FITIDO-39280 format. One record per residue (C-alpha): z negated, y, x negated. Coordinates in steps of 0.02 Angstrom, whole numbers, plus 50000, padded with zeros to 5 digits. Last residue first. Example, Ala and Ser with C-alpha at 12.3 -4.5 7.8 and 13.67 -1.06 7.14 Angstrom:
496434994749316
496104977549385
***
This chain:
494175079650137
493655083749967
495025084649851
495655073149690
496865081649581
495655086349436
495205066949428
496955063649345
496345072849202
494815066449196
495175048249191
494245035949325
495755034949439
496905026549294
496725009049317
496235009149500
497875019249533
498395037049552
500105042549533
500005061649477
501275075249545
502225090149472
502975106149572
504675102849533
505495119449598
507335115449667
508755128949735
508305139649571
507955157449616
508885172149548
508155188949540
508145202049684
506525208849652
505825200449838
506455184449795
505875186249615
504145189249701
504265174749823
504775164749683
503375168249557
502255166749732
502635149949786
502865144049598
501075147249569
500365140149736
501205123649720
500825121649531
498875124249588
499155111349721
499745096349605
500155084349736
499325068049713
500245052949746
499185036349799
499035017849709
498535001749783
497575005749948
496334992450026
495824987649839
493924996749854
494265008149708
496125012949792
495255015049972
493755026249890
495045038349820
495845037749977
494385044850068
494175055849914
495745064449968
496995065149860
498795065549942
500295051149976
499705034050006
500555017849929
499835000749993
***
């Protein structure tokens, strides 16, 4: 089973084995690129047709890694 997003409830389900992995968004990058893109539009600059904001795959093998845990959020 694969989930999307990283609330604590899904992290708990990974730990219990109910979920195999989740795809966690990077909300800081989403916000950053949203503001940068809005500014570019308002000032007449070109905007790329696709802006990647990153993601992290969380599994039982890496869920305790601090670099991965930073993308867990509370429900």
